C-alpha positions as CSV (number, residue, x, y, z in Angstrom):
1,X,-6.5,11.2,18.5
2,X,-7.9,8.9,21.2
3,X,-9.7,5.7,20.5
4,X,-13.0,7.1,22.0
5,X,-12.8,10.2,19.8
6,X,-12.0,8.0,16.7
7,X,-15.1,5.9,17.3
8,X,-17.3,8.7,18.2
9,X,-16.4,10.8,15.1
10,X,-14.8,8.9,12.4
11,X,-15.5,5.1,12.7
12,X,-18.2,3.2,10.8
13,X,-21.1,3.6,13.2
14,X,-22.9,0.3,12.8
15,X,-21.2,-3.0,14.1
16,X,-20.9,-5.5,11.5
17,X,-21.5,-8.5,13.7
18,X,-23.5,-6.8,16.7
19,X,-23.8,-9.9,19.0
20,X,-20.2,-11.3,18.3
21,X,-17.9,-11.5,21.4
22,X,-14.4,-11.7,20.4
23,X,-12.3,-14.3,22.2
24,X,-10.2,-12.7,25.1
25,X,-7.0,-14.0,23.6
26,X,-7.5,-12.4,20.3
27,X,-4.3,-10.7,19.0
28,X,-4.7,-10.4,15.2
29,X,-7.4,-9.8,12.7
30,X,-7.0,-10.2,9.0
31,X,-9.5,-8.2,7.0
32,X,-10.5,-9.1,3.4
33,X,-12.9,-7.0,1.5
34,X,-14.4,-8.9,-1.5
35,X,-16.6,-7.8,-4.4
36,X,-17.4,-10.1,-7.3
37,X,-14.7,-12.6,-6.2
38,X,-15.0,-15.9,-7.8
39,X,-11.9,-17.4,-6.1
40,X,-12.2,-16.0,-2.7
41,X,-12.0,-19.4,-1.1
42,X,-8.5,-19.8,-2.5
43,X,-7.4,-16.7,-0.6
44,X,-9.0,-17.9,2.6
45,X,-7.4,-21.3,2.3
46,X,-4.1,-19.7,1.6
47,X,-4.2,-18.1,5.0
48,X,-5.5,-21.2,6.8
49,X,-2.5,-23.0,5.4
50,X,0.0,-20.7,7.1
51,X,2.5,-22.2,9.4
52,X,1.6,-22.1,13.0
53,X,1.5,-18.8,14.8
54,X,1.6,-18.2,18.4
55,X,-1.6,-16.2,18.7
56,X,-5.4,-16.2,18.1
57,X,-6.4,-14.9,14.7
58,X,-9.9,-13.9,13.3
59,X,-10.2,-13.9,9.4
60,X,-12.9,-11.1,8.8
61,X,-14.3,-11.2,5.3
62,X,-16.4,-8.4,4.2
63,X,-18.3,-9.4,1.1
64,X,-19.8,-6.3,-0.3
65,X,-21.6,-4.7,-3.2
66,X,-23.1,-1.2,-4.1
67,X,-26.8,-1.0,-3.5
68,X,-27.5,-0.8,-7.2
69,X,-25.3,-3.8,-8.2
70,X,-26.3,-6.1,-11.1
71,X,-28.0,-9.4,-10.2
72,X,-25.0,-11.2,-11.6
73,X,-22.7,-9.4,-9.1
74,X,-25.1,-10.1,-6.2
75,X,-25.3,-13.8,-7.1
76,X,-21.6,-14.0,-7.3
77,X,-21.3,-12.5,-3.9
78,X,-23.9,-14.9,-2.5
79,X,-22.1,-17.8,-3.8
80,X,-18.8,-16.7,-2.4
81,X,-20.6,-16.1,1.0
82,X,-22.0,-19.7,1.0
83,X,-18.6,-21.1,0.0
84,X,-16.9,-19.4,3.0
85,X,-19.5,-20.4,5.4
86,X,-18.6,-24.0,4.6
87,X,-14.9,-23.5,5.4
88,X,-14.0,-24.9,8.9
89,X,-12.1,-22.9,11.5
90,X,-8.7,-24.2,12.6
91,X,-7.4,-24.3,16.2
92,X,-6.0,-20.8,15.8
93,X,-8.1,-19.1,13.1
94,X,-11.7,-18.4,13.3
95,X,-13.6,-17.2,10.2
96,X,-16.1,-14.4,10.4
97,X,-17.9,-13.5,7.1
98,X,-20.6,-11.0,6.3
99,X,-22.4,-10.0,3.0
100,X,-23.4,-6.5,3.0
101,X,-24.7,-3.7,0.7
102,X,-23.0,-0.4,0.6
103,X,-24.4,3.2,0.0
104,X,-24.1,3.7,-3.8
105,X,-22.3,7.1,-3.5
106,X,-19.5,5.7,-1.2
107,X,-19.2,2.1,-2.3
108,X,-15.8,0.7,-3.1
109,X,-12.8,-1.1,-1.7
110,X,-11.9,1.8,0.6
111,X,-15.3,1.8,2.4
112,X,-15.3,-2.0,2.6
113,X,-11.8,-2.1,3.9
114,X,-12.6,0.7,6.5
115,X,-15.7,-1.2,7.7
116,X,-13.7,-4.3,8.3
117,X,-10.8,-2.6,9.9
118,X,-13.1,-0.4,12.2
119,X,-15.0,-3.6,13.3
120,X,-11.7,-5.3,14.3
121,X,-10.4,-2.2,16.1
122,X,-13.8,-2.2,17.9
123,X,-13.2,-5.8,19.1
124,X,-9.8,-4.8,20.5
125,X,-11.3,-1.7,22.2
126,X,-13.9,-4.1,23.8
127,X,-11.2,-6.4,25.0
128,X,-9.2,-3.4,26.5
129,X,-6.0,-4.3,24.7
130,X,-4.5,-3.3,21.3
131,X,-4.2,-5.9,18.6
132,X,-2.7,-6.4,15.1
133,X,-4.9,-5.4,12.0
134,X,-3.9,-6.9,8.7
135,X,-5.2,-6.0,5.1
136,X,-5.5,-8.7,2.6
137,X,-7.5,-9.0,-0.7
138,X,-9.8,-11.7,-2.1
139,X,-7.7,-12.3,-5.1
140,X,-4.4,-12.6,-3.2
141,X,-2.4,-15.6,-1.9
142,X,0.4,-15.5,0.6
143,X,3.5,-17.6,1.7
144,X,3.1,-20.0,4.5
145,X,5.2,-17.6,6.7
146,X,2.7,-14.8,6.5
147,X,1.0,-14.8,9.8
148,X,4.1,-15.8,11.8
149,X,6.2,-13.0,10.2
150,X,3.6,-10.3,10.9
151,X,3.2,-11.5,14.5
152,X,7.0,-11.7,15.0
153,X,7.5,-8.1,13.6
154,X,5.1,-6.7,16.2
155,X,6.2,-8.8,19.1
156,X,10.1,-8.6,18.5
157,X,10.5,-5.2,16.8
158,X,8.1,-2.8,18.5
159,X,6.2,-2.4,15.1
160,X,3.3,0.2,15.0
161,X,2.6,-0.4,11.2
162,X,4.3,-2.0,8.3
163,X,4.1,-3.1,4.7
164,X,4.6,-6.7,3.5
165,X,6.7,-7.7,0.5
166,X,4.8,-8.7,-2.6
167,X,5.3,-10.5,-5.9
168,X,2.8,-10.9,-8.7
169,X,2.6,-14.3,-10.5
170,X,4.9,-14.3,-13.4
171,X,2.7,-14.5,-16.5
172,X,4.5,-13.6,-19.8
173,X,1.4,-12.8,-21.7
174,X,-0.7,-10.6,-19.2
175,X,1.6,-7.5,-19.0
176,X,2.2,-8.1,-15.2
177,X,5.9,-8.3,-15.6
178,X,6.4,-4.8,-17.0
179,X,3.7,-3.5,-14.7
180,X,5.5,-4.7,-11.6
181,X,8.8,-3.5,-13.0
182,X,7.2,-0.1,-13.3
183,X,6.1,-0.1,-9.7
184,X,9.5,-1.1,-8.5
185,X,11.1,1.4,-10.8
186,X,9.1,4.3,-9.4
187,X,9.7,3.3,-5.6
188,X,13.4,2.6,-6.2
189,X,13.7,5.7,-8.3
190,X,12.5,7.8,-5.4
191,X,14.8,6.0,-3.0
192,X,17.7,6.7,-5.2
193,X,16.7,10.4,-5.2
194,X,17.1,10.6,-1.5
195,X,13.4,11.2,-0.8
196,X,12.8,9.5,2.6
197,X,10.4,6.8,3.7
198,X,9.6,5.4,0.3
199,X,7.5,2.1,0.4
200,X,5.2,0.4,-2.1
201,X,1.6,1.3,-1.7
202,X,-0.4,-1.9,-2.0
203,X,-3.6,-2.3,0.1
204,X,-3.3,-6.0,0.4
205,X,0.1,-5.6,2.0
206,X,-0.7,-3.2,4.8
207,X,-0.7,-3.9,8.6
208,X,-1.1,-1.7,11.6
209,X,-1.6,-1.8,15.4
210,X,-5.3,-1.0,16.3
211,X,-4.5,1.8,18.6
212,X,-2.1,3.3,16.0
213,X,-5.0,2.9,13.4
214,X,-7.4,4.9,15.5
215,X,-4.8,7.5,16.5
216,X,-4.1,8.3,12.9
217,X,-7.8,8.5,11.7
218,X,-8.4,5.1,10.3
219,X,-8.9,4.0,6.7
220,X,-10.4,6.4,4.3
221,X,-13.3,5.6,1.9
222,X,-11.8,6.1,-1.6
223,X,-13.2,4.0,-4.2
224,X,-9.6,3.2,-5.2
225,X,-6.1,4.3,-4.1
226,X,-7.3,4.0,-0.4
227,X,-3.9,2.3,0.3
228,X,-1.9,5.3,-1.1
229,X,-3.9,7.8,0.9
230,X,-3.7,5.6,4.1
231,X,0.0,5.0,3.9
232,X,0.7,8.6,3.2
233,X,-0.6,9.3,6.8
234,X,1.4,6.7,8.6
235,X,4.6,5.9,6.6
236,X,6.7,8.5,8.4
237,X,5.4,7.8,11.9
238,X,7.6,6.1,14.5
239,X,7.6,2.2,14.3
240,X,7.0,1.7,10.5
241,X,8.8,-1.0,8.8
242,X,9.0,-3.4,5.9
243,X,8.2,-7.1,6.6
244,X,10.2,-9.0,4.1
245,X,10.0,-12.5,5.9
246,X,6.7,-13.2,4.1
247,X,5.1,-12.5,0.7
248,X,1.8,-11.5,-0.6
249,X,1.0,-12.6,-4.1
250,X,-1.5,-10.3,-5.7
251,X,-3.5,-11.7,-8.7
252,X,-2.3,-10.8,-12.2
253,X,-5.7,-10.6,-13.8
254,X,-7.8,-8.3,-15.8
255,X,-10.4,-6.5,-13.7
256,X,-12.9,-3.6,-14.0
257,X,-13.9,-3.5,-10.4
258,X,-11.9,-0.4,-9.4
259,X,-11.1,2.6,-11.6
260,X,-7.3,2.1,-11.6
261,X,-4.7,-0.5,-10.2
262,X,-3.5,-3.7,-11.4
263,X,-6.6,-4.9,-13.1
264,X,-7.1,-1.7,-15.0
265,X,-3.5,-1.6,-16.0
266,X,-3.8,-5.0,-17.5
267,X,-6.9,-4.1,-19.4
268,X,-5.0,-1.1,-20.8
269,X,-2.1,-3.4,-21.7
270,X,-4.3,-5.6,-23.8
271,X,-5.5,-2.5,-25.7
272,X,-2.2,-0.7,-26.0
273,X,0.9,-2.2,-24.8
274,X,2.7,1.1,-24.7
275,X,0.8,2.2,-21.6
276,X,2.9,-0.2,-19.4
277,X,6.0,-0.2,-21.6
278,X,6.8,3.4,-21.1
279,X,7.4,5.2,-17.7
280,X,8.9,8.2,-16.1
281,X,12.2,9.6,-17.5
282,X,15.0,8.8,-15.0
283,X,16.4,12.4,-15.4
284,X,13.3,13.3,-13.2
285,X,14.8,11.3,-10.3
286,X,18.2,12.7,-11.0
287,X,16.8,16.3,-10.6
288,X,14.9,15.3,-7.5
289,X,18.2,14.0,-6.1
290,X,19.8,17.4,-6.8
291,X,16.9,19.1,-4.9
292,X,17.2,16.8,-2.0
293,X,20.9,17.2,-1.8
294,X,20.5,20.9,-1.8
295,X,17.5,21.1,0.4
296,X,19.6,21.8,3.6
297,X,21.1,24.8,1.8
298,X,17.6,26.1,1.0
299,X,16.6,25.7,4.5
300,X,19.4,27.8,5.7
301,X,18.4,30.6,3.4
302,X,20.7,30.0,0.5
303,X,19.7,30.0,-3.2
304,X,21.6,27.0,-4.8
305,X,21.1,26.4,-8.5
306,X,18.3,24.0,-9.2
307,X,17.1,22.3,-12.4
308,X,14.5,24.5,-14.3
309,X,11.6,22.2,-13.8
310,X,12.3,21.8,-10.1
311,X,12.5,25.5,-9.6
312,X,9.3,26.2,-11.5
313,X,7.5,23.6,-9.6
314,X,8.6,25.1,-6.3
315,X,7.3,28.5,-7.4
316,X,4.0,27.1,-8.5
317,X,3.3,25.4,-5.1
318,X,4.5,28.5,-3.1
319,X,7.3,26.4,-1.8
320,X,9.4,29.4,-0.3
321,X,6.4,30.9,1.5
322,X,5.4,27.5,3.0
323,X,9.0,26.9,4.0
324,X,9.2,30.2,5.9
325,X,5.9,29.4,7.8
326,X,7.3,25.8,8.8
327,X,10.6,27.4,9.9
328,X,8.9,29.9,12.1
329,X,6.6,27.3,13.6
330,X,9.4,24.7,14.3
331,X,11.3,24.6,17.6
332,X,14.2,22.7,16.1
333,X,15.3,20.9,12.8
334,X,13.7,17.7,14.0
335,X,10.4,19.4,14.4
336,X,10.8,21.2,11.1
337,X,11.5,18.1,9.1
338,X,8.6,16.3,10.6
339,X,6.2,19.1,9.6
340,X,8.0,19.5,6.3
341,X,7.4,16.0,5.1
342,X,3.8,16.1,6.4
343,X,3.4,18.7,3.7
344,X,6.0,17.6,1.1
345,X,4.4,14.2,1.1
346,X,3.7,11.3,-1.3
347,X,1.3,13.5,-3.1
348,X,3.6,16.5,-3.4
349,X,6.5,14.4,-4.7
350,X,4.2,12.8,-7.3
351,X,3.0,16.2,-8.3
352,X,6.6,17.3,-8.8
353,X,7.2,14.3,-11.0
354,X,4.2,15.0,-13.2
355,X,5.1,18.6,-13.4
356,X,8.5,17.7,-14.6
357,X,7.2,15.0,-17.0
358,X,4.8,17.5,-18.5
359,X,7.2,20.4,-18.8
360,X,10.5,18.9,-19.8
361,X,11.1,15.2,-19.4
362,X,8.5,13.1,-21.3
363,X,8.1,9.3,-20.7
364,X,10.6,7.1,-22.0
365,X,10.5,3.3,-22.8
366,X,10.6,1.4,-19.5
367,X,13.8,-0.5,-20.4
368,X,15.7,2.9,-20.7
369,X,14.6,3.9,-17.2
370,X,15.4,0.5,-15.8
371,X,18.9,0.7,-17.3
372,X,19.7,4.0,-16.1
373,X,18.6,3.2,-12.5
374,X,20.6,0.0,-12.6
375,X,23.7,1.8,-13.6
376,X,23.3,4.3,-10.8
377,X,21.5,2.4,-8.0
378,X,20.8,-1.4,-8.4
379,X,24.2,-2.2,-10.0
380,X,23.1,-5.7,-11.1
381,X,25.5,-7.4,-13.4
382,X,24.7,-8.3,-16.1
383,X,21.5,-6.5,-16.5
384,X,20.8,-5.1,-20.0
385,X,21.2,-8.5,-21.6
386,X,18.6,-10.1,-19.3
387,X,14.9,-10.6,-20.1
388,X,12.4,-8.3,-18.3
389,X,11.3,-11.3,-16.2
390,X,14.9,-12.0,-15.1
391,X,15.4,-8.3,-14.4
392,X,12.4,-8.3,-12.2
393,X,13.5,-11.5,-10.3
394,X,16.9,-9.7,-9.6
395,X,15.2,-6.4,-8.5
396,X,12.8,-8.4,-6.2
397,X,15.8,-10.1,-4.4
398,X,17.4,-6.6,-3.9
399,X,14.1,-5.1,-2.5
400,X,13.5,-8.0,0.0
401,X,17.1,-7.7,1.2
402,X,16.8,-3.9,1.6
403,X,20.0,-3.5,-0.4
404,X,20.9,-1.6,-3.6
405,X,23.4,-4.0,-5.3
406,X,23.5,-7.7,-5.8
């Protein structure tokens, strides 16, 4: 998709700052959607405190609220807006902030993030060069290497898009430790299974080249989970990588601003701790591993034995009929696998996991899953005698190194 076509058909039509002229040397825009953020200033100062980066940066803050928001929410947004307006630019970073209402039907973090990213992409189109778009959130902090690591990844490694490493603050009482362990258990369980291109899906950790953003249809307008949908489009495209030289620190706090995610999970933890302390049965990942191992045989027309739940799922989604179509429409194996994983994507593998969970492998205590994955994948020693916090610290280190054993 061309940039012109994207802006004609899919972009947010109204410029956020109509009379703003971006500096000609602009190379990076960090977009922060914010709704009812009482500590937005801390997020901004976290970025301003980053070590020097060799480019011009704009920090675009999209304070937003649904049209029918409460007076309390609107007042909080206005206070945040006034606070940000008082923060001074630096030599390298210019702050642009708006406070807008969103259509009630579509209002949410997805639309707010899209509006900001579309505005930044529009600036780069106006400047006639591509640039770096970065997603951040109003309740996050970052390491001081944040801007420099992102810039270096694009300039030195031909990056088109990427995902930054993350670590929640370690709070023993909030439930964030088992919550983050669950996130890492899921992604590493899929990596262990052999499913390709597995990365964490946190909206505050995404970055993408502005041309690449337009080419692949831009951000969606989901009220929550916009990050999952967006990454599902771009994660298997050329030039995608993890940026582990910097960290994003998402907040570990209770929040009801979106229907699911960290804040909602921590609310759930306060009500019923078992909601976070159980997770997928590791046998599901073992059975997906069998499927991934035998996939080449299936593609060649053979009928290898598969676990019952996997076979029933494949039948339920008309897998073999779809496979025949893809094979007929592919000129070679490279073309086939590209089309195959466009179909058998993050959504499809999640459906497979849920199908298996509901049919055979009910959820187990998180610790049982962690122990199994460690024995077969992480191989951290010792492990089972460690506290959950120490297990998380070890797994984080492995993830940042891109290795499976430490």
